[in-house]
C-alpha positions, 0 to 999 in steps of 0.5 A: 665210675670207678668203685671204691677200693678197700684192702683188709690186713688179713692177719694179726699176730695171735693168730693160732699157729694151726696151719689153717689160715690159708684155707680160712682165707679161701672160705672166707673169700666170698664173705670179705667181697660181700663186705666190700673188701677187694683186696687182701694183704697176707702174711709173709709166706716163706718159711720162718724159723719154726712152724710158730714163726709169724713169717718175719723170722725169715729162713728160706725165701723159696720154701713157701710151705713145701719143703721139711725144714725147720721141723715143719712142711708147712708155715704157720698159715698152711702149705704151698697147695693151700696158699695157692688154692686161697689166691685162686679163691680170692681171684674168683671172688675178684679180690686182689692179694698182696703178699708181704714180702721180707727182704731186710734179714735172715733167721735160723742159719743152718751152721756157723761161721767164724769171720771179723767184726767191730761192735757198734753202739746201739744207740748210734750204730755209726760208732765203733766200740770195739777193736776188730775181733772174731765171732762165730756168727749164724750166717750160713744158709745151705737149705738142706731140705730144699737143696738146689730147687728153684735156686742154688744160692747159698748164703754165707757171711759175706752176704750180710754186713751185720749180725746180733749174736756170737755164738763162741761166747754167748754174747749179744750186741750189734756187730758189724761185719768186716770186709772189703768195702763192707759197711753199713748202707748210707741209703737208709734211715738215719735213727740210731745214727744209721738204721741199716741194721734192725735184727738177726743176719742183716742183708747187705744190698751192696753186694751185687750177688745179693741184689741179683738173687733178690730181684730173681726171687721177687719175680719167681714168688710173684709168678709162683703165687699169681698174686697182684702185688707186694707189701714190702716190709721194713723198707727204712732199713733197706737201701732205698736204691735197691728198693726202686731197682726191685719195684721196677724190676717187678713192674717190668715183669708182672705189668704196671698194675702190679701194686706195691706198698712200702712200710716206712715206719716214720711218723715224720712226714719230711722223711716219708717225702724224701723216701717217695722222692728217691724211689721215684714214686714207685710205690705207695706207703702206709700213712704212719703219720696219720695212724699216730694222729689217730692215736693221739686223738684217742688219747687225749679225748676232748683236748685233741682238736679234731680240725687238725686230725690230717695236718702233717699226714701223708694223705693230706700231702700225697693223696695218691701215694698213701695207704690209710690205716687205723691200726695194725699187727705192729701197733696192737697191744703188747707188740713192739710199736704198740700205739692202739687207738682207744675203743671209744674212737675206733669207729670215728678213726675207721670213718675218717679213713674210710669215708673220704675221697683220698687215700687207699684205706686198710682194715685191720684183721685184728679190729674186724675179727678180734685179737687172739692171745692171752689178752684177747680184744673183741672184733668190731665187725658190727661197727665196722660193717656199716662203714665199708657198706657206705664206703662201697655205695655212699662215699662218692662224689665231691667232698666239703669239709666242715672242720670248724669246731675243735670237738665236732667236725663234719664232711659231706660226699655229694654223691655220683649220678652213676651211683643210685642213692649215693652221697653221705654226711658224717659227723664226728664228736670227741666231746659232747653231743653236737650237730653240724649244719652241712649243705648236701644239695637242693636236688636232695630237698625233702629226702629223709636221712637216716644214720647207717651206724645206728648210733642215732635213732632219729632222722634228718629230713633235707631242707628245701635249701639243701641244708640238713642239721646232722647230730652226733652223740657225744664221743661218737660218729653218725654216717647220715644218708638216704637209706638203701631201697629194700 
Protein backbone atom coordinates (compact mmCIF):
# COMPACT_ATOMS: atom_id res chain seq x y z
CA UNK A 1 0.00 0.00 0.00
CA UNK A 2 1.24 3.56 -0.62
CA UNK A 3 3.04 5.30 2.22
CA UNK A 4 1.64 8.62 3.44
CA UNK A 5 3.74 11.49 2.08
CA UNK A 6 4.68 14.66 3.96
CA UNK A 7 6.39 17.81 2.69
CA UNK A 8 8.42 20.33 4.70
CA UNK A 9 8.86 23.96 3.73
CA UNK A 10 12.57 23.99 4.50
CA UNK A 11 13.08 27.67 5.34
CA UNK A 12 11.63 30.71 7.12
CA UNK A 13 12.26 34.44 6.56
CA UNK A 14 14.84 34.93 9.29
CA UNK A 15 17.34 32.21 8.48
CA UNK A 16 20.89 33.50 9.02
CA UNK A 17 22.31 34.92 5.77
CA UNK A 18 25.51 32.93 6.29
CA UNK A 19 25.42 30.76 3.19
CA UNK A 20 25.10 27.58 5.28
CA UNK A 21 21.53 26.55 4.47
CA UNK A 22 22.27 24.12 1.63
CA UNK A 23 24.98 22.47 3.75
CA UNK A 24 22.51 22.23 6.65
CA UNK A 25 19.94 20.54 4.40
CA UNK A 26 22.50 17.96 3.28
CA UNK A 27 23.42 17.22 6.92
CA UNK A 28 19.81 17.08 8.10
CA UNK A 29 18.43 14.88 5.30
CA UNK A 30 18.76 11.61 7.29
CA UNK A 31 17.02 13.19 10.31
CA UNK A 32 14.21 14.55 8.13
CA UNK A 33 13.60 11.13 6.61
CA UNK A 34 13.70 9.49 10.06
CA UNK A 35 10.97 11.94 11.12
CA UNK A 36 8.76 10.96 8.18
CA UNK A 37 9.48 13.96 5.91
CA UNK A 38 9.90 12.66 2.36
CA UNK A 39 9.86 15.89 0.36
CA UNK A 40 11.21 19.40 0.92
CA UNK A 41 10.24 22.71 -0.65
CA UNK A 42 13.43 24.73 -0.70
CA UNK A 43 13.68 28.54 -0.99
CA UNK A 44 14.41 30.28 -4.31
CA UNK A 45 17.81 29.12 -5.51
CA UNK A 46 18.50 32.03 -7.90
CA UNK A 47 20.58 35.15 -7.32
CA UNK A 48 18.73 38.00 -5.64
CA UNK A 49 19.67 41.63 -5.12
CA UNK A 50 22.29 40.83 -2.45
CA UNK A 51 23.76 38.04 -0.32
CA UNK A 52 20.98 38.76 2.23
CA UNK A 53 18.10 38.57 -0.27
CA UNK A 54 15.65 35.78 0.68
CA UNK A 55 15.41 34.90 -2.99
CA UNK A 56 12.20 36.70 -3.90
CA UNK A 57 14.02 39.84 -5.12
CA UNK A 58 15.09 37.91 -8.23
CA UNK A 59 18.00 39.33 -10.22
CA UNK A 60 19.47 36.58 -12.43
CA UNK A 61 17.53 33.34 -12.95
CA UNK A 62 20.58 31.55 -14.36
CA UNK A 63 22.86 32.36 -11.42
CA UNK A 64 22.26 29.78 -8.69
CA UNK A 65 25.31 30.73 -6.63
CA UNK A 66 27.93 30.51 -9.35
CA UNK A 67 28.81 34.03 -10.54
CA UNK A 68 30.15 37.13 -8.80
CA UNK A 69 27.09 39.37 -9.11
CA UNK A 70 25.39 41.79 -6.70
CA UNK A 71 28.44 41.64 -4.45
CA UNK A 72 28.38 37.88 -3.92
CA UNK A 73 28.99 34.55 -5.59
CA UNK A 74 26.82 32.53 -3.21
CA UNK A 75 23.17 33.27 -2.56
CA UNK A 76 21.82 33.71 0.97
CA UNK A 77 21.68 29.93 1.16
CA UNK A 78 25.04 28.89 -0.35
CA UNK A 79 26.79 28.08 -3.63
CA UNK A 80 25.62 26.15 -6.67
CA UNK A 81 27.84 23.20 -5.76
CA UNK A 82 26.49 23.09 -2.19
CA UNK A 83 22.93 23.21 -3.53
CA UNK A 84 23.51 20.31 -5.91
CA UNK A 85 25.20 18.31 -3.12
CA UNK A 86 22.21 18.96 -0.83
CA UNK A 87 19.80 17.65 -3.49
CA UNK A 88 21.97 14.54 -3.97
CA UNK A 89 21.92 14.00 -0.17
CA UNK A 90 18.13 14.30 -0.15
CA UNK A 91 17.78 11.82 -2.99
CA UNK A 92 20.06 9.35 -1.16
CA UNK A 93 17.56 9.53 1.70
CA UNK A 94 14.53 9.14 -0.61
CA UNK A 95 13.49 12.77 -0.14
CA UNK A 96 12.07 14.64 -3.13
CA UNK A 97 13.14 18.25 -3.64
CA UNK A 98 10.81 20.98 -4.94
CA UNK A 99 12.49 24.26 -5.91
CA UNK A 100 10.74 27.59 -5.34
CA UNK A 101 10.33 29.31 -8.70
CA UNK A 102 9.81 33.10 -8.80
CA UNK A 103 8.65 34.23 -12.24
CA UNK A 104 6.51 37.29 -11.56
CA UNK A 105 9.15 40.04 -11.49
CA UNK A 106 12.81 40.99 -11.62
CA UNK A 107 14.79 43.26 -9.29
CA UNK A 108 18.21 44.90 -9.05
CA UNK A 109 18.58 45.88 -12.73
CA UNK A 110 22.04 46.76 -14.05
CA UNK A 111 21.04 50.00 -15.82
CA UNK A 112 18.17 52.44 -16.17
CA UNK A 113 16.29 53.22 -19.37
CA UNK A 114 13.94 56.04 -20.38
CA UNK A 115 10.49 55.02 -21.57
CA UNK A 116 6.86 56.17 -21.55
CA UNK A 117 4.40 55.20 -18.80
CA UNK A 118 1.11 56.18 -17.23
CA UNK A 119 0.60 56.13 -13.48
CA UNK A 120 -2.33 54.01 -12.25
CA UNK A 121 -4.39 54.10 -9.08
CA UNK A 122 -2.81 51.56 -6.67
CA UNK A 123 -6.29 50.61 -5.42
CA UNK A 124 -7.64 50.15 -8.95
CA UNK A 125 -4.84 49.43 -11.42
CA UNK A 126 -7.28 49.61 -14.35
CA UNK A 127 -7.70 53.33 -13.62
CA UNK A 128 -5.12 55.68 -15.20
CA UNK A 129 -4.39 58.79 -13.07
CA UNK A 130 -1.87 60.64 -15.29
CA UNK A 131 -1.10 61.64 -18.84
CA UNK A 132 1.67 59.62 -20.55
CA UNK A 133 5.14 60.75 -19.43
CA UNK A 134 8.77 59.62 -19.55
CA UNK A 135 10.41 57.93 -16.59
CA UNK A 136 13.86 56.56 -15.97
CA UNK A 137 13.26 52.98 -14.83
CA UNK A 138 15.51 50.18 -13.58
CA UNK A 139 14.65 47.69 -16.33
CA UNK A 140 17.89 46.84 -18.15
CA UNK A 141 19.41 43.50 -17.12
CA UNK A 142 22.72 42.66 -18.84
CA UNK A 143 24.23 40.29 -16.22
CA UNK A 144 27.87 41.44 -16.59
CA UNK A 145 29.06 38.83 -14.07
CA UNK A 146 27.60 35.92 -16.06
CA UNK A 147 27.85 37.22 -19.60
CA UNK A 148 26.37 34.85 -22.19
CA UNK A 149 26.70 31.64 -20.12
CA UNK A 150 23.55 29.48 -20.25
CA UNK A 151 21.50 32.25 -21.94
CA UNK A 152 22.26 35.30 -24.07
CA UNK A 153 18.88 36.89 -23.32
CA UNK A 154 19.15 40.48 -22.03
CA UNK A 155 16.11 42.14 -20.51
CA UNK A 156 14.90 45.67 -21.30
CA UNK A 157 11.75 47.72 -20.64
CA UNK A 158 9.97 46.05 -23.58
CA UNK A 159 9.95 42.79 -21.62
CA UNK A 160 8.06 44.33 -18.69
CA UNK A 161 4.65 45.96 -18.39
CA UNK A 162 5.05 47.86 -15.13
CA UNK A 163 7.49 49.20 -12.56
CA UNK A 164 7.33 51.12 -9.29
CA UNK A 165 10.13 53.72 -9.27
CA UNK A 166 11.18 56.71 -11.39
CA UNK A 167 14.91 57.27 -10.91
CA UNK A 168 14.63 60.66 -12.64
CA UNK A 169 12.32 62.17 -10.02
CA UNK A 170 12.74 59.70 -7.15
CA UNK A 171 9.00 59.10 -7.21
CA UNK A 172 7.41 55.79 -6.18
CA UNK A 173 4.12 54.61 -7.69
CA UNK A 174 2.68 51.97 -9.98
CA UNK A 175 3.65 52.89 -13.51
CA UNK A 176 2.21 50.95 -16.45
CA UNK A 177 4.65 50.82 -19.34
CA UNK A 178 3.28 51.98 -22.69
CA UNK A 179 3.90 50.38 -26.08
CA UNK A 180 2.20 48.62 -28.95
CA UNK A 181 -0.28 46.06 -27.58
CA UNK A 182 1.10 46.56 -24.06
CA UNK A 183 -1.25 46.48 -21.06
CA UNK A 184 -1.87 44.55 -17.85
CA UNK A 185 -2.68 40.94 -18.61
CA UNK A 186 -6.36 40.08 -18.09
CA UNK A 187 -5.77 36.43 -17.05
CA UNK A 188 -4.83 37.34 -13.46
CA UNK A 189 -6.54 37.87 -10.12
CA UNK A 190 -9.09 40.71 -10.16
CA UNK A 191 -8.16 42.25 -6.79
CA UNK A 192 -7.27 45.98 -7.11
CA UNK A 193 -9.04 46.01 -10.49
CA UNK A 194 -6.22 43.95 -11.98
CA UNK A 195 -3.49 42.27 -9.91
CA UNK A 196 -0.95 41.67 -12.69
CA UNK A 197 1.43 44.11 -10.99
CA UNK A 198 2.89 43.02 -7.65
CA UNK A 199 6.38 44.50 -7.23
CA UNK A 200 9.66 45.59 -8.86
CA UNK A 201 9.83 45.29 -12.68
CA UNK A 202 6.78 43.23 -13.63
CA UNK A 203 7.38 40.62 -16.33
CA UNK A 204 5.15 40.92 -19.41
CA UNK A 205 3.88 37.44 -20.27
CA UNK A 206 2.16 38.72 -23.42
CA UNK A 207 5.65 39.05 -24.94
CA UNK A 208 6.50 35.93 -27.02
CA UNK A 209 10.27 36.28 -26.41
CA UNK A 210 9.65 36.38 -22.66
CA UNK A 211 7.49 33.25 -22.80
CA UNK A 212 10.12 31.38 -24.80
CA UNK A 213 12.95 32.46 -22.47
CA UNK A 214 11.09 31.56 -19.28
CA UNK A 215 10.00 28.12 -20.51
CA UNK A 216 13.58 27.43 -21.62
CA UNK A 217 14.86 28.52 -18.22
CA UNK A 218 12.34 26.29 -16.42
CA UNK A 219 13.67 23.27 -18.29
CA UNK A 220 17.30 24.32 -17.72
CA UNK A 221 16.81 24.72 -13.97
CA UNK A 222 15.10 21.34 -13.55
CA UNK A 223 17.90 19.64 -15.51
CA UNK A 224 20.68 21.50 -13.69
CA UNK A 225 19.32 20.74 -10.23
CA UNK A 226 17.85 17.33 -11.05
CA UNK A 227 14.99 18.37 -8.75
CA UNK A 228 11.65 16.60 -8.51
CA UNK A 229 9.28 19.53 -8.92
CA UNK A 230 8.54 23.21 -8.50
CA UNK A 231 6.66 25.42 -6.09
CA UNK A 232 5.43 28.34 -8.23
CA UNK A 233 5.38 31.69 -6.45
CA UNK A 234 2.70 34.38 -6.76
CA UNK A 235 0.78 32.76 -9.61
CA UNK A 236 -2.37 34.84 -9.15
CA UNK A 237 -0.32 37.74 -10.61
CA UNK A 238 0.84 35.80 -13.71
CA UNK A 239 -1.09 35.09 -16.92
CA UNK A 240 -2.76 31.75 -16.16
CA UNK A 241 -2.43 30.70 -19.80
CA UNK A 242 1.36 30.98 -19.46
CA UNK A 243 1.30 29.07 -16.15
CA UNK A 244 -0.58 26.23 -17.86
CA UNK A 245 1.90 26.18 -20.76
CA UNK A 246 4.88 26.32 -18.37
CA UNK A 247 3.53 23.37 -16.36
CA UNK A 248 2.79 21.34 -19.49
CA UNK A 249 6.24 22.00 -20.97
CA UNK A 250 8.02 21.11 -17.71
CA UNK A 251 6.07 17.84 -17.43
CA UNK A 252 6.76 17.00 -21.05
CA UNK A 253 10.47 17.67 -20.51
CA UNK A 254 10.95 16.01 -17.12
CA UNK A 255 8.18 13.42 -17.10
CA UNK A 256 4.64 13.22 -15.73
CA UNK A 257 5.86 12.69 -12.16
CA UNK A 258 7.51 16.14 -12.10
CA UNK A 259 5.43 17.68 -9.32
CA UNK A 260 4.10 21.23 -9.22
CA UNK A 261 2.25 23.20 -6.56
CA UNK A 262 1.20 26.81 -6.97
CA UNK A 263 0.91 29.62 -4.46
CA UNK A 264 -2.46 31.13 -5.37
CA UNK A 265 -2.98 33.29 -2.28
CA UNK A 266 -6.72 33.77 -2.31
CA UNK A 267 -8.93 32.61 0.55
CA UNK A 268 -12.01 32.49 -1.71
CA UNK A 269 -12.58 28.88 -2.75
CA UNK A 270 -14.38 29.91 -5.97
CA UNK A 271 -11.26 31.77 -7.17
CA UNK A 272 -9.10 28.69 -6.55
CA UNK A 273 -11.62 26.52 -8.40
CA UNK A 274 -11.63 28.91 -11.36
CA UNK A 275 -7.83 28.91 -11.50
CA UNK A 276 -7.66 25.09 -11.42
CA UNK A 277 -10.23 25.00 -14.24
CA UNK A 278 -8.24 27.53 -16.28
CA UNK A 279 -5.00 25.58 -16.01
CA UNK A 280 -6.75 22.24 -16.61
CA UNK A 281 -5.61 20.88 -13.22
CA UNK A 282 -1.93 20.89 -14.22
CA UNK A 283 -0.82 21.45 -10.61
CA UNK A 284 -1.86 21.43 -6.98
CA UNK A 285 -2.58 24.56 -4.94
CA UNK A 286 -1.83 25.42 -1.32
CA UNK A 287 -5.06 25.39 0.68
CA UNK A 288 -5.08 29.04 1.72
CA UNK A 289 -8.76 28.78 2.72
CA UNK A 290 -7.94 26.11 5.31
CA UNK A 291 -5.02 28.16 6.65
CA UNK A 292 -7.36 31.08 7.32
CA UNK A 293 -9.92 28.78 8.97
CA UNK A 294 -7.18 27.48 11.31
CA UNK A 295 -6.09 31.06 12.04
CA UNK A 296 -9.67 32.12 12.75
CA UNK A 297 -10.18 29.11 15.04
CA UNK A 298 -7.05 29.99 17.01
CA UNK A 299 -8.30 33.56 17.54
CA UNK A 300 -11.92 32.71 18.40
CA UNK A 301 -11.11 29.77 20.72
CA UNK A 302 -14.35 28.17 22.03
CA UNK A 303 -16.50 30.57 19.99
CA UNK A 304 -15.36 28.82 16.80
CA UNK A 305 -17.56 25.91 15.72
CA UNK A 306 -15.05 23.13 15.06
CA UNK A 307 -17.58 21.16 13.04
CA UNK A 308 -17.19 23.80 10.28
CA UNK A 309 -13.37 23.73 10.13
CA UNK A 310 -13.31 22.16 6.64
CA UNK A 311 -16.24 24.10 5.16
CA UNK A 312 -15.27 26.07 2.03
CA UNK A 313 -11.74 24.68 1.93
CA UNK A 314 -9.84 23.26 -1.03
CA UNK A 315 -9.09 19.98 0.73
CA UNK A 316 -12.83 19.47 1.18
CA UNK A 317 -13.83 20.31 -2.39
CA UNK A 318 -10.68 19.23 -4.30
CA UNK A 319 -8.83 16.73 -2.10
CA UNK A 320 -6.57 15.58 -4.95
CA UNK A 321 -5.30 19.12 -5.62
CA UNK A 322 -4.86 20.48 -2.08
CA UNK A 323 -1.57 21.01 -0.29
CA UNK A 324 -2.60 21.62 3.29
CA UNK A 325 -0.54 23.77 5.64
CA UNK A 326 -0.85 25.50 9.00
CA UNK A 327 1.56 28.42 8.51
CA UNK A 328 4.34 29.49 6.15
CA UNK A 329 6.95 32.24 5.61
CA UNK A 330 4.32 34.77 4.49
CA UNK A 331 1.94 34.15 7.41
CA UNK A 332 4.64 34.16 10.10
CA UNK A 333 4.70 37.11 12.55
CA UNK A 334 5.60 40.55 11.13
CA UNK A 335 5.32 39.46 7.49
CA UNK A 336 3.07 40.86 4.75
CA UNK A 337 0.33 38.24 5.10
CA UNK A 338 0.69 37.72 8.86
CA UNK A 339 -2.02 35.32 10.03
CA UNK A 340 -0.15 33.19 12.53
CA UNK A 341 -2.03 30.28 14.06
CA UNK A 342 -1.91 30.72 17.84
CA UNK A 343 0.37 28.52 19.94
CA UNK A 344 -2.44 26.93 21.94
CA UNK A 345 -4.03 25.59 18.74
CA UNK A 346 -0.90 24.80 16.75
CA UNK A 347 -0.67 21.10 17.63
CA UNK A 348 -4.41 20.63 17.02
CA UNK A 349 -4.11 22.39 13.66
CA UNK A 350 -1.29 20.06 12.64
CA UNK A 351 -3.39 17.05 13.67
CA UNK A 352 -6.13 18.33 11.33
CA UNK A 353 -3.59 18.59 8.52
CA UNK A 354 -1.44 15.50 9.11
CA UNK A 355 -3.78 12.78 10.33
CA UNK A 356 -6.64 12.84 7.84
CA UNK A 357 -6.92 10.96 4.57
CA UNK A 358 -7.13 13.98 2.23
CA UNK A 359 -4.55 16.57 1.21
CA UNK A 360 -0.78 16.62 0.84
CA UNK A 361 0.43 18.21 4.12
CA UNK A 362 3.32 20.66 4.34
CA UNK A 363 5.06 21.27 7.68
CA UNK A 364 6.60 24.73 8.13
CA UNK A 365 10.29 24.92 9.11
CA UNK A 366 9.43 27.84 11.42
CA UNK A 367 6.91 25.71 13.31
CA UNK A 368 9.27 22.76 13.56
CA UNK A 369 12.68 24.32 14.19
CA UNK A 370 11.64 27.82 15.26
CA UNK A 371 11.88 31.34 13.85
CA UNK A 372 14.89 33.64 14.18
CA UNK A 373 15.17 37.42 13.91
CA UNK A 374 14.44 40.10 16.49
CA UNK A 375 11.29 38.37 17.77
CA UNK A 376 12.22 34.68 17.81
CA UNK A 377 9.59 31.96 18.09
CA UNK A 378 10.50 28.62 19.63
CA UNK A 379 10.11 25.50 17.49
CA UNK A 380 7.52 22.86 18.29
CA UNK A 381 9.45 19.77 17.20
CA UNK A 382 8.48 17.87 20.37
CA UNK A 383 4.79 18.54 19.73
CA UNK A 384 4.98 17.74 16.02
CA UNK A 385 7.15 14.61 15.99
CA UNK A 386 4.43 12.38 17.52
CA UNK A 387 2.00 13.61 14.86
CA UNK A 388 4.52 12.94 12.08
CA UNK A 389 5.17 9.49 13.47
CA UNK A 390 1.42 8.85 13.64
CA UNK A 391 1.01 9.99 10.02
CA UNK A 392 3.82 7.69 8.96
CA UNK A 393 2.72 4.58 10.84
CA UNK A 394 -0.90 4.91 12.03
CA UNK A 395 -3.02 7.23 9.84
CA UNK A 396 -4.25 4.66 7.30
CA UNK A 397 -7.52 3.10 6.27
CA UNK A 398 -11.12 4.30 6.15
CA UNK A 399 -11.97 7.51 7.97
CA UNK A 400 -15.07 8.09 10.10
CA UNK A 401 -15.78 11.60 11.35
CA UNK A 402 -17.43 12.52 14.65
CA UNK A 403 -17.97 16.21 13.95
CA UNK A 404 -21.03 16.41 16.20
CA UNK A 405 -20.13 19.02 18.83
CA UNK A 406 -18.98 22.63 18.24
CA UNK A 407 -16.13 22.39 20.77
CA UNK A 408 -15.10 18.74 20.64
CA UNK A 409 -14.59 16.87 17.37
CA UNK A 410 -13.00 13.55 16.55
CA UNK A 411 -12.28 11.08 13.80
CA UNK A 412 -11.10 7.52 13.42
CA UNK A 413 -8.77 5.95 10.87
CA UNK A 414 -9.53 2.23 10.78
CA UNK A 415 -6.02 1.10 9.86
CA UNK A 416 -4.79 -1.11 7.01
CA UNK A 417 -3.85 -4.76 7.18
CA UNK A 418 -0.56 -4.10 5.38
CA UNK A 419 0.41 -1.56 8.07
CA UNK A 420 0.70 -3.60 11.26
CA UNK A 421 -0.56 -1.72 14.31
CA UNK A 422 -2.08 1.07 12.18
CA UNK A 423 -5.31 2.90 12.96
CA UNK A 424 -5.95 5.79 15.33
CA UNK A 425 -8.56 7.96 17.01
CA UNK A 426 -8.10 11.74 17.22
CA UNK A 427 -10.00 14.07 19.56
CA UNK A 428 -9.66 17.89 19.53
CA UNK A 429 -11.15 20.38 21.98
CA UNK A 430 -11.19 24.18 21.72
CA UNK A 431 -13.12 24.46 24.99
CA UNK A 432 -13.31 22.30 28.11
CA UNK A 433 -12.03 18.81 28.73
CA UNK A 434 -14.18 16.38 26.76
CA UNK A 435 -14.46 12.89 25.31
CA UNK A 436 -15.75 11.09 22.24
CA UNK A 437 -17.21 7.61 22.01
CA UNK A 438 -15.97 6.33 18.67
CA UNK A 439 -16.02 2.99 16.85
CA UNK A 440 -12.60 1.61 15.88
CA UNK A 441 -13.63 -1.98 15.03
CA UNK A 442 -14.74 -5.13 16.85
CA UNK A 443 -11.44 -6.74 15.88
CA UNK A 444 -9.81 -4.19 18.24
CA UNK A 445 -11.71 -5.51 21.25
CA UNK A 446 -9.50 -5.62 24.35
CA UNK A 447 -6.71 -3.51 22.87
CA UNK A 448 -5.28 -0.83 25.16
CA UNK A 449 -4.59 2.45 23.36
CA UNK A 450 -2.37 5.31 24.49
CA UNK A 451 -2.25 9.01 23.64
CA UNK A 452 0.76 9.34 21.30
CA UNK A 453 1.03 13.07 22.02
CA UNK A 454 1.60 12.45 25.74
CA UNK A 455 -1.05 15.05 26.56
CA UNK A 456 -3.01 12.35 28.44
CA UNK A 457 -1.34 9.77 30.67
CA UNK A 458 -4.37 7.45 30.99
CA UNK A 459 -5.22 4.61 28.58
CA UNK A 460 -8.35 3.57 26.68
CA UNK A 461 -9.44 -0.07 26.51
CA UNK A 462 -11.47 -0.89 23.41
CA UNK A 463 -14.78 -2.58 24.32
CA UNK A 464 -16.19 -5.82 22.95
CA UNK A 465 -18.44 -3.75 20.68
CA UNK A 466 -15.39 -2.09 19.07
CA UNK A 467 -16.04 1.31 20.69
CA UNK A 468 -13.67 3.33 22.85
CA UNK A 469 -14.34 6.36 25.02
CA UNK A 470 -11.49 8.72 24.05
CA UNK A 471 -10.82 11.72 26.33
CA UNK A 472 -9.09 15.02 25.54
CA UNK A 473 -7.87 17.90 27.70
CA UNK A 474 -9.39 21.35 27.33
CA UNK A 475 -7.90 23.36 24.41
CA UNK A 476 -5.87 20.34 23.38
CA UNK A 477 -5.57 17.31 21.11
CA UNK A 478 -5.09 13.63 21.83
CA UNK A 479 -4.10 10.98 19.29
CA UNK A 480 -5.08 7.53 20.54
CA UNK A 481 -3.52 4.41 19.05
CA UNK A 482 -2.02 1.06 19.88
CA UNK A 483 1.52 1.86 21.08
CA UNK A 484 4.40 0.69 18.86
CA UNK A 485 5.82 -2.61 19.99
CA UNK A 486 9.28 -2.16 21.48
